[in-house]
Every structure is written in structure tokens, then in C-alpha cells.
C-alpha positions, 0 to 999 in steps of 0.5 A: 966692692963686695964685703966678705961674709963670715960663716956663722953658726946657727941654732934651730929654735922652735921654727927659725934659725938664730945666728949664734957666733962666727964660725971663727969663734969655734975651735975643735976641742973647746966649747963656747957658751952662748945666751939664747933669747929666752934666757937659756945658755947653749954649749957649742962645739966643733970637732976636728971634722967640722961637725958642729954641736949644740946642747944645754949649757947646764950641768943637769947634776950641779945646776951650773952653766959649765958644760961648755967649759967641759972637756970633750972626747969620744967613746965608741965614735961618738962625740961627748963633753965631760962636765968640768964639775963632777965629769958626767959625760953627755953625747953631743948629738943626743944629750944623753948622759953616758954615765946615767941613762936616766939623765939628758940635757936638751940638744939643738940643731945647729948649722954653719951658714954664710 
């Protein structure tokens, strides 16, 4: 009997891919926070088309680890998350703040693997 392998979201950290959570834990429009080996947190998202995104979970304006709890949306075809605290919007592909171009969060390469 072969066990069923669940697809897993992986993040690229330096030279390796780190398994972070099962794909089934991600729901379009909702974020998930993950603790990374170095103590940082990542905010993980998936859109309705199945594309995955991973950014730093720390809101650079408040310092709180809350971006995974933000509201997601699109602007000009670009996916973003709005901080639940002060509502600044961060592009999920580039990490750039859409409300202040001088601010950005770290973006992590992500993929779904079996």
C-alpha cells in the first residue's frame, strides 16, 4: 500500500527549499503565518488561480507580526495584502508597499511540491 503524499508549500531559504505547510492549509484570500528556522516569520498566501506567495510577516510600520492576517486583493492585476493594523498594502510578488515606495518587505520564493 502506497501512502498518499500531500502537496507541501516550500520556501526557498538561501540554497535550500524548506517544507513549511501542507497545501491544504492555504485558502484563497486568507493568510497563514509560519515560523522560520532563524526565528523570522513568513506570511503565506494562495490566490484563486493556485499561485502561492510568501512575504515577511512583520508589518514594517508597526513592527507587529500581522501581515498573514491582512486583507488580500488586487490592484492593476497585482495581488496585495493590506496590513490589518494601518492598512498599508504590500505587493505579494515584489514586497513593495503600494502606499509608500520607500518601504518593502522581504519576499520568499515559494512552490508546491509533492
